N, CA, C and O atoms as CSV, one atom per row, in Angstrom:
chain,resi,resn,atom,element,x,y,z
A,1,MET,N,N,21.450,-28.616,55.393
A,1,MET,CA,C,20.498,-29.686,55.587
A,1,MET,C,C,19.567,-29.808,54.388
A,1,MET,O,O,19.143,-30.913,54.049
A,2,GLY,N,N,19.244,-28.696,53.745
A,2,GLY,CA,C,18.338,-28.721,52.612
A,2,GLY,C,C,18.906,-29.465,51.423
A,2,GLY,O,O,18.183,-30.187,50.736
A,3,SER,N,N,20.205,-29.296,51.170
A,3,SER,CA,C,20.798,-29.972,50.018
A,3,SER,C,C,20.931,-31.470,50.256
A,3,SER,O,O,20.830,-32.251,49.310
A,4,SER,N,N,21.159,-31.891,51.509
A,4,SER,CA,C,21.240,-33.328,51.773
A,4,SER,C,C,19.872,-33.977,51.628
A,4,SER,O,O,19.775,-35.126,51.197
A,5,ASP,N,N,18.803,-33.246,51.987
A,5,ASP,CA,C,17.453,-33.768,51.784
A,5,ASP,C,C,17.163,-33.944,50.301
A,5,ASP,O,O,16.527,-34.917,49.895
A,6,LYS,N,N,17.632,-33.004,49.502
A,6,LYS,CA,C,17.438,-33.111,48.055
A,6,LYS,C,C,18.215,-34.294,47.484
A,6,LYS,O,O,17.735,-34.984,46.584
A,7,ALA,N,N,19.414,-34.522,48.010
A,7,ALA,CA,C,20.221,-35.639,47.529
A,7,ALA,C,C,19.560,-36.973,47.888
A,7,ALA,O,O,19.508,-37.888,47.067
A,8,VAL,N,N,19.063,-37.072,49.104
A,8,VAL,CA,C,18.386,-38.306,49.525
A,8,VAL,C,C,17.120,-38.512,48.702
A,8,VAL,O,O,16.839,-39.627,48.263
A,9,GLY,N,N,16.364,-37.453,48.494
A,9,GLY,CA,C,15.153,-37.551,47.685
A,9,GLY,C,C,15.454,-37.943,46.246
A,9,GLY,O,O,14.736,-38.747,45.652
A,10,GLY,N,N,16.511,-37.378,45.693
A,10,GLY,CA,C,16.912,-37.739,44.340
A,10,GLY,C,C,17.348,-39.188,44.233
A,10,GLY,O,O,17.017,-39.871,43.264
A,11,ALA,N,N,18.093,-39.661,45.229
A,11,ALA,CA,C,18.520,-41.060,45.233
A,11,ALA,C,C,17.321,-41.990,45.364
A,11,ALA,O,O,17.259,-43.025,44.700
A,12,MET,N,N,16.376,-41.625,46.213
A,12,MET,CA,C,15.172,-42.448,46.359
A,12,MET,C,C,14.368,-42.477,45.066
A,12,MET,O,O,13.818,-43.517,44.703
A,13,LEU,N,N,14.295,-41.359,44.375
A,13,LEU,CA,C,13.593,-41.299,43.099
A,13,LEU,C,C,14.270,-42.174,42.052
A,13,LEU,O,O,13.594,-42.867,41.292
A,14,LEU,N,N,15.601,-42.148,42.007
A,14,LEU,CA,C,16.320,-42.992,41.051
A,14,LEU,C,C,16.122,-44.476,41.345
A,14,LEU,O,O,15.930,-45.273,40.427
A,15,VAL,N,N,16.168,-44.845,42.616
A,15,VAL,CA,C,15.944,-46.251,42.988
A,15,VAL,C,C,14.533,-46.676,42.615
A,15,VAL,O,O,14.336,-47.759,42.065
A,16,ALA,N,N,13.547,-45.827,42.910
A,16,ALA,CA,C,12.157,-46.156,42.579
A,16,ALA,C,C,11.966,-46.289,41.068
A,16,ALA,O,O,11.250,-47.181,40.613
A,17,ALA,N,N,12.592,-45.421,40.297
A,17,ALA,CA,C,12.481,-45.501,38.839
A,17,ALA,C,C,13.121,-46.785,38.323
A,17,ALA,O,O,12.576,-47.434,37.431
A,18,PHE,N,N,14.277,-47.156,38.878
A,18,PHE,CA,C,14.941,-48.390,38.453
A,18,PHE,C,C,14.079,-49.606,38.779
A,18,PHE,O,O,13.906,-50.491,37.940
A,19,VAL,N,N,13.542,-49.650,39.990
A,19,VAL,CA,C,12.692,-50.781,40.395
A,19,VAL,C,C,11.456,-50.860,39.506
A,19,VAL,O,O,11.055,-51.951,39.100
A,20,PHE,N,N,10.856,-49.723,39.204
A,20,PHE,CA,C,9.680,-49.708,38.329
A,20,PHE,C,C,10.004,-50.256,36.949
A,20,PHE,O,O,9.274,-51.101,36.430
A,21,VAL,N,N,11.089,-49.784,36.351
A,21,VAL,CA,C,11.457,-50.238,35.002
A,21,VAL,C,C,11.811,-51.722,35.019
A,21,VAL,O,O,11.408,-52.458,34.118
A,22,TYR,N,N,12.555,-52.173,36.021
A,22,TYR,CA,C,12.953,-53.584,36.119
A,22,TYR,C,C,11.729,-54.476,36.270
A,22,TYR,O,O,11.585,-55.467,35.554
A,23,TYR,N,N,10.844,-54.122,37.207
A,23,TYR,CA,C,9.666,-54.962,37.459
A,23,TYR,C,C,8.711,-54.946,36.266
A,23,TYR,O,O,8.150,-55.982,35.908
A,24,THR,N,N,8.526,-53.786,35.654
A,24,THR,CA,C,7.641,-53.710,34.486
A,24,THR,C,C,8.183,-54.543,33.341
A,24,THR,O,O,7.427,-55.240,32.664
A,25,THR,N,N,9.475,-54.476,33.122
A,25,THR,CA,C,10.079,-55.296,32.068
A,25,THR,C,C,9.910,-56.770,32.372
A,25,THR,O,O,9.591,-57.561,31.484
A,26,TRP,N,N,10.121,-57.141,33.620
A,26,TRP,CA,C,10.037,-58.541,34.039
A,26,TRP,C,C,8.609,-59.065,33.953
A,26,TRP,O,O,8.387,-60.173,33.465
A,27,ALA,N,N,7.646,-58.287,34.417
A,27,ALA,CA,C,6.271,-58.778,34.517
A,27,ALA,C,C,5.478,-58.623,33.231
A,27,ALA,O,O,4.626,-59.460,32.930
A,28,ILE,N,N,5.739,-57.571,32.466
A,28,ILE,CA,C,4.876,-57.280,31.319
A,28,ILE,C,C,5.533,-57.600,29.988
A,28,ILE,O,O,4.906,-58.223,29.131
A,29,PHE,N,N,6.788,-57.186,29.792
A,29,PHE,CA,C,7.399,-57.336,28.473
A,29,PHE,C,C,8.099,-58.671,28.264
A,29,PHE,O,O,8.164,-59.160,27.136
A,30,LEU,N,N,8.618,-59.263,29.318
A,30,LEU,CA,C,9.375,-60.505,29.174
A,30,LEU,C,C,8.556,-61.675,28.613
A,30,LEU,O,O,9.101,-62.456,27.833
A,31,PRO,N,N,7.283,-61.832,28.970
A,31,PRO,CA,C,6.522,-62.958,28.392
A,31,PRO,C,C,6.378,-62.892,26.875
A,31,PRO,O,O,6.147,-63.917,26.234
A,32,PHE,N,N,6.511,-61.709,26.294
A,32,PHE,CA,C,6.375,-61.583,24.842
A,32,PHE,C,C,7.669,-61.859,24.099
A,32,PHE,O,O,7.662,-61.959,22.872
A,33,LEU,N,N,8.773,-61.985,24.812
A,33,LEU,CA,C,10.050,-62.284,24.173
A,33,LEU,C,C,10.226,-63.798,24.059
A,33,LEU,O,O,9.708,-64.546,24.888
A,34,PRO,N,N,10.948,-64.248,23.046
A,34,PRO,CA,C,11.181,-65.689,22.924
A,34,PRO,C,C,12.035,-66.208,24.085
A,34,PRO,O,O,12.828,-65.463,24.661
A,35,ALA,N,N,11.868,-67.477,24.418
A,35,ALA,CA,C,12.588,-68.074,25.544
A,35,ALA,C,C,14.094,-68.077,25.315
A,35,ALA,O,O,14.860,-68.160,26.275
A,36,SER,N,N,14.525,-67.989,24.080
A,36,SER,CA,C,15.954,-67.995,23.789
A,36,SER,C,C,16.599,-66.614,23.967
A,36,SER,O,O,17.808,-66.470,23.789
A,37,SER,N,N,15.814,-65.617,24.309
A,37,SER,CA,C,16.338,-64.259,24.471
A,37,SER,C,C,17.301,-64.192,25.657
A,37,SER,O,O,17.103,-64.850,26.678
A,38,SER,N,N,18.338,-63.387,25.495
A,38,SER,CA,C,19.330,-63.261,26.564
A,38,SER,C,C,18.781,-62.490,27.765
A,38,SER,O,O,19.364,-62.557,28.848
A,39,LEU,N,N,17.683,-61.764,27.602
A,39,LEU,CA,C,17.085,-61.032,28.724
A,39,LEU,C,C,16.527,-61.966,29.796
A,39,LEU,O,O,16.437,-61.580,30.961
A,40,HIS,N,N,16.154,-63.181,29.420
A,40,HIS,CA,C,15.598,-64.133,30.384
A,40,HIS,C,C,16.618,-64.526,31.453
A,40,HIS,O,O,16.232,-64.949,32.542
A,41,THR,N,N,17.902,-64.395,31.162
A,41,THR,CA,C,18.922,-64.765,32.149
A,41,THR,C,C,19.077,-63.701,33.237
A,41,THR,O,O,19.609,-63.996,34.307
A,42,ILE,N,N,18.625,-62.476,32.984
A,42,ILE,CA,C,18.768,-61.378,33.944
A,42,ILE,C,C,17.712,-61.448,35.045
A,42,ILE,O,O,17.942,-60.970,36.155
A,43,PHE,N,N,16.562,-62.039,34.746
A,43,PHE,CA,C,15.424,-62.018,35.658
A,43,PHE,C,C,15.217,-63.371,36.336
A,43,PHE,O,O,15.548,-64.407,35.759
A,44,PRO,N,N,14.669,-63.374,37.564
A,44,PRO,CA,C,14.326,-64.626,38.247
A,44,PRO,C,C,13.148,-65.315,37.551
A,44,PRO,O,O,12.553,-64.750,36.632
A,45,PRO,N,N,12.811,-66.533,37.986
A,45,PRO,CA,C,11.664,-67.239,37.388
A,45,PRO,C,C,10.364,-66.441,37.520
A,45,PRO,O,O,10.239,-65.585,38.396
A,46,ARG,N,N,9.412,-66.727,36.654
A,46,ARG,CA,C,8.178,-65.947,36.560
A,46,ARG,C,C,7.305,-66.033,37.807
A,46,ARG,O,O,6.586,-65.075,38.091
A,47,GLU,N,N,7.326,-67.123,38.562
A,47,GLU,CA,C,6.444,-67.227,39.728
A,47,GLU,C,C,6.780,-66.180,40.797
A,47,GLU,O,O,5.939,-65.851,41.634
A,48,TRP,N,N,8.001,-65.665,40.766
A,48,TRP,CA,C,8.405,-64.643,41.735
A,48,TRP,C,C,7.815,-63.274,41.422
A,48,TRP,O,O,7.872,-62.373,42.258
A,49,VAL,N,N,7.246,-63.106,40.221
A,49,VAL,CA,C,6.578,-61.850,39.874
A,49,VAL,C,C,5.413,-61.606,40.831
A,49,VAL,O,O,5.111,-60.460,41.164
A,50,VAL,N,N,4.769,-62.666,41.267
A,50,VAL,CA,C,3.637,-62.550,42.191
A,50,VAL,C,C,4.099,-62.708,43.635
A,50,VAL,O,O,3.595,-62.017,44.520
A,51,ARG,N,N,5.038,-63.593,43.886
A,51,ARG,CA,C,5.454,-63.884,45.259
A,51,ARG,C,C,6.121,-62.696,45.952
A,51,ARG,O,O,5.846,-62.427,47.122
A,52,ILE,N,N,6.984,-61.994,45.251
A,52,ILE,CA,C,7.711,-60.869,45.873
A,52,ILE,C,C,6.764,-59.746,46.301
A,52,ILE,O,O,6.840,-59.314,47.452
A,53,PRO,N,N,5.869,-59.249,45.427
A,53,PRO,CA,C,4.950,-58.205,45.893
A,53,PRO,C,C,3.997,-58.696,46.984
A,53,PRO,O,O,3.639,-57.933,47.881
A,54,ALA,N,N,3.582,-59.969,46.915
A,54,ALA,CA,C,2.701,-60.502,47.958
A,54,ALA,C,C,3.425,-60.538,49.303
A,54,ALA,O,O,2.835,-60.208,50.332
A,55,PHE,N,N,4.683,-60.930,49.300
A,55,PHE,CA,C,5.468,-60.947,50.535
A,55,PHE,C,C,5.659,-59.542,51.086
A,55,PHE,O,O,5.526,-59.320,52.289
A,56,ILE,N,N,5.971,-58.593,50.210
A,56,ILE,CA,C,6.146,-57.201,50.645
A,56,ILE,C,C,4.839,-56.659,51.220
A,56,ILE,O,O,4.850,-55.944,52.222
A,57,LEU,N,N,3.718,-56.996,50.591
A,57,LEU,CA,C,2.419,-56.561,51.094
A,57,LEU,C,C,2.135,-57.153,52.470
A,57,LEU,O,O,1.679,-56.440,53.365
A,58,LEU,N,N,2.395,-58.438,52.649
A,58,LEU,CA,C,2.162,-59.078,53.949
A,58,LEU,C,C,3.048,-58.486,55.038
A,58,LEU,O,O,2.580,-58.242,56.150
A,59,VAL,N,N,4.309,-58.256,54.733
A,59,VAL,CA,C,5.214,-57.659,55.722
A,59,VAL,C,C,4.773,-56.240,56.053
A,59,VAL,O,O,4.805,-55.841,57.216
A,60,GLY,N,N,4.363,-55.475,55.047
A,60,GLY,CA,C,3.888,-54.118,55.281
A,60,GLY,C,C,2.634,-54.080,56.138
A,60,GLY,O,O,2.531,-53.269,57.058
A,61,LEU,N,N,1.678,-54.958,55.837
A,61,LEU,CA,C,0.456,-55.005,56.638
A,61,LEU,C,C,0.736,-55.464,58.061
A,61,LEU,O,O,0.129,-54.960,59.006
A,62,ALA,N,N,1.646,-56.412,58.219
A,62,ALA,CA,C,2.012,-56.850,59.571
A,62,ALA,C,C,2.689,-55.725,60.341
A,62,ALA,O,O,2.445,-55.558,61.535
A,63,GLY,N,N,3.532,-54.958,59.672
A,63,GLY,CA,C,4.186,-53.818,60.318
A,63,GLY,C,C,3.180,-52.758,60.740
A,63,GLY,O,O,3.281,-52.205,61.835
A,64,ILE,N,N,2.219,-52.476,59.883
A,64,ILE,CA,C,1.184,-51.495,60.225
A,64,ILE,C,C,0.345,-52.006,61.389
A,64,ILE,O,O,0.035,-51.249,62.309
A,65,GLY,N,N,-0.022,-53.275,61.356
A,65,GLY,CA,C,-0.798,-53.857,62.454
A,65,GLY,C,C,-0.031,-53.835,63.768
A,65,GLY,O,O,-0.606,-53.559,64.821
A,66,HIS,N,N,1.253,-54.123,63.710
A,66,HIS,CA,C,2.080,-54.074,64.916
A,66,HIS,C,C,2.152,-52.654,65.467
A,66,HIS,O,O,2.049,-52.456,66.678
A,67,PHE,N,N,2.327,-51.678,64.603
A,67,PHE,CA,C,2.402,-50.283,65.035
A,67,PHE,C,C,1.092,-49.843,65.688
A,67,PHE,O,O,1.103,-49.239,66.761
A,68,VAL,N,N,-0.027,-50.144,65.048
A,68,VAL,CA,C,-1.328,-49.753,65.600
A,68,VAL,C,C,-1.575,-50.461,66.925
A,68,VAL,O,O,-2.032,-49.839,67.884
A,69,GLY,N,N,-1.277,-51.754,66.985
A,69,GLY,CA,C,-1.479,-52.499,68.224
A,69,GLY,C,C,-0.623,-51.987,69.366
A,69,GLY,O,O,-1.107,-51.827,70.486
A,70,SER,N,N,0.640,-51.729,69.090
A,70,SER,CA,C,1.519,-51.240,70.161
A,70,SER,C,C,1.123,-49.832,70.601
A,70,SER,O,O,1.238,-49.494,71.779
A,71,THR,N,N,0.658,-49.014,69.664
A,71,THR,CA,C,0.194,-47.682,70.030
A,71,THR,C,C,-1.050,-47.759,70.909
A,71,THR,O,O,-1.161,-47.018,71.885
A,72,LEU,N,N,-1.974,-48.635,70.579
A,72,LEU,CA,C,-3.172,-48.802,71.398
A,72,LEU,C,C,-2.826,-49.289,72.798
A,72,LEU,O,O,-3.394,-48.814,73.781
A,73,LEU,N,N,-1.893,-50.238,72.893
A,73,LEU,CA,C,-1.491,-50.741,74.210
A,73,LEU,C,C,-0.821,-49.658,75.054
A,73,LEU,O,O,-1.082,-49.552,76.252
A,74,LYS,N,N,0.032,-48.861,74.436
A,74,LYS,CA,C,0.696,-47.782,75.165
A,74,LYS,C,C,-0.305,-46.744,75.642
A,74,LYS,O,O,-0.196,-46.245,76.762
A,75,GLU,N,N,-1.278,-46.416,74.805
A,75,GLU,CA,C,-2.295,-45.442,75.203
A,75,GLU,C,C,-3.148,-45.988,76.348
A,75,GLU,O,O,-3.522,-45.243,77.253
A,76,ARG,N,N,-3.455,-47.280,76.311
A,76,ARG,CA,C,-4.223,-47.888,77.391
A,76,ARG,C,C,-3.430,-47.850,78.696
A,76,ARG,O,O,-3.989,-47.562,79.755
A,77,GLN,N,N,-2.129,-48.139,78.624
A,77,GLN,CA,C,-1.299,-48.093,79.825
A,77,GLN,C,C,-1.211,-46.671,80.379
A,77,GLN,O,O,-1.223,-46.478,81.595
A,78,LYS,N,N,-1.124,-45.682,79.502
A,78,LYS,CA,C,-1.090,-44.289,79.959
A,78,LYS,C,C,-2.410,-43.911,80.624
A,78,LYS,O,O,-2.418,-43.220,81.643
A,79,ALA,N,N,-3.515,-44.358,80.056
A,79,ALA,CA,C,-4.822,-44.044,80.628
A,79,ALA,C,C,-4.981,-44.700,82.004
A,79,ALA,O,O,-5.529,-44.090,82.922
A,80,LYS,N,N,-4.504,-45.940,82.150
A,80,LYS,CA,C,-4.587,-46.626,83.438
A,80,LYS,C,C,-3.718,-45.927,84.478
A,80,LYS,O,O,-4.134,-45.766,85.625
A,81,ALA,N,N,-2.527,-45.514,84.091
A,81,ALA,CA,C,-1.633,-44.809,85.012
A,81,ALA,C,C,-2.246,-43.465,85.425
A,81,ALA,O,O,-2.143,-43.066,86.585
A,82,LYS,N,N,-2.866,-42.788,84.503
A,82,LYS,CA,C,-3.504,-41.507,84.806
A,82,LYS,C,C,-4.699,-41.703,85.748
A,82,LYS,O,O,-4.932,-40.888,86.640
A,83,ALA,N,N,-5.444,-42.778,85.544
A,83,ALA,CA,C,-6.585,-43.082,86.408
A,83,ALA,C,C,-6.097,-43.418,87.822
A,83,ALA,O,O,-6.729,-43.019,88.800
A,84,ARG,N,N,-4.987,-44.144,87.939
A,84,ARG,CA,C,-4.443,-44.476,89.257
A,84,ARG,C,C,-4.011,-43.220,90.008
A,84,ARG,O,O,-4.206,-43.116,91.219
A,85,LEU,N,N,-3.424,-42.270,89.287
A,85,LEU,CA,C,-2.990,-41.026,89.915
A,85,LEU,C,C,-4.178,-40.214,90.420
A,85,LEU,O,O,-4.085,-39.544,91.449
A,86,ARG,N,N,-5.286,-40.273,89.701
A,86,ARG,CA,C,-6.480,-39.542,90.110
A,86,ARG,C,C,-7.086,-40.137,91.379
A,86,ARG,O,O,-7.555,-39.404,92.251
A,87,THR,N,N,-7.075,-41.464,91.481
A,87,THR,CA,C,-7.684,-42.119,92.642
A,87,THR,C,C,-6.761,-42.108,93.853
A,87,THR,O,O,-7.235,-42.218,94.983
A,88,ALA,N,N,-5.469,-41.980,93.645
A,88,ALA,CA,C,-4.525,-42.016,94.757
A,88,ALA,C,C,-4.418,-40.706,95.492
A,88,ALA,O,O,-3.656,-40.597,96.453
């Protein structure tokens, strides 16, 4: 089990490094290259540099809000059930 955890961790590290290098090249270095450069064909249009992280942030915040809300509702239901058992 330990070696599979290391393999998964290594794969996650490689993916994160690739995403970092790709996004950094796209957002920071690409504007300094001439428009005729062949690198411009590899990347999406520039407006997506902001849209993609904003979308990921919104989805992440919505997921966190959903988790917190559902946890609060479940705890409230458990407390109500426990109170009913005490009174019964």
